[in-house]
C-alpha positions, -999 to 999 in steps of 0.1 A, spaced: -452 -446 -399 -421 -468 -396 -409 -484 -429 -406 -521 -432 -369 -519 -439 -364 -499 -406 -383 -525 -386 -362 -553 -401 -330 -534 -394 -341 -530 -358 -350 -567 -355 -317 -578 -371 -297 -554 -349 -315 -568 -318 -310 -604 -329 -273 -596 -332 -271 -580 -298 -288 -610 -281 -266 -636 -297 -284 -648 -328 -263 -661 -356 -263 -640 -388 -278 -670 -406 -308 -670 -383 -313 -633 -390 -310 -639 -427 -336 -667 -426 -360 -647 -405 -356 -616 -428 -361 -637 -459 -394 -652 -446 -407 -617 -435 -398 -603 -469 -414 -631 -489 -447 -629 -469 -453 -666 -474 -441 -699 -461 -410 -715 -477 -395 -750 -475 -360 -757 -463 -348 -762 -498 -364 -729 -510 -347 -710 -481 -314 -727 -490 -316 -717 -526 -327 -681 -519 -298 -676 -494 -272 -697 -511 -267 -718 -479 -265 -756 -475 -297 -775 -468 -281 -788 -436 -272 -753 -423 -307 -740 -431 -323 -770 -414 -302 -765 -382 -309 -728 -380 -346 -732 -388 -348 -758 -360 -333 -732 -336 -357 -705 -347 -387 -728 -343 -375 -738 -308 -373 -701 -300 -409 -698 -313 -399 -672 -340 -411 -693 -369 -443 -712 -375 -441 -746 -391 -468 -756 -416 -475 -791 -430 -484 -792 -466 -497 -824 -481 -488 -832 -516 -478 -866 -527 -457 -865 -496 -456 -844 -464 -437 -812 -467 -428 -788 -440 -429 -751 -448 -419 -722 -425 -433 -688 -420 -418 -660 -398 -439 -646 -370 -444 -609 -372 -417 -586 -356 -443 -576 -331 -450 -612 -321 -412 -619 -319 -407 -588 -297 -435 -599 -274 -419 -634 -271 -384 -621 -265 -396 -595 -240 -415 -621 -220 -385 -644 -219 -363 -615 -208 -387 -606 -180 -388 -643 -169 -350 -645 -169 -348 -613 -148 -374 -626 -123 -353 -659 -120 -321 -639 -114 -339 -617 -88 -352 -648 -70 -317 -664 -70 -301 -631 -57 -326 -629 -29 -321 -666 -20 -283 -662 -20 -285 -630 0 -307 -647 26 -282 -676 28 -252 -653 32 -269 -631 58 -279 -663 77 -244 -676 76 -230 -643 89 -253 -641 119 
C-alpha cells in the first residue's frame, strides 16, 4: 500500500512539472491533510500567506476543478474549500491532457492537409 505522504509527494511533483505554482500545491496539500473544508482565512493563517494570495490561488484551483467549494450558512454566507482526492485530480488532469493531445493531433492533420494541398 502506498503511504499518504508518498501520494502527496507524487501529486506535488506532478503539479510542479505541469506548471502549478508552489502556493497552489501548498493549498491543495493542506486541504488534503486536514480532511475537512477550510475558509480562505483559515488557509491563510495555516500557511502564513496573505488572504489575497490565498483567494487568488484558490480561485485558480477551483477553476481547474481541483477544489470543491461549499457554502456554509451562519449569520452570513461563508465559502469553504475542500480538496478533491488525488485520484479525482489525476482523472481530471489526465482527461484534459488527452483532450489537448487530440486537439493538437487534429491541428497537425489539418495543417498537413493544407501543406500537401498547396504543394500539389
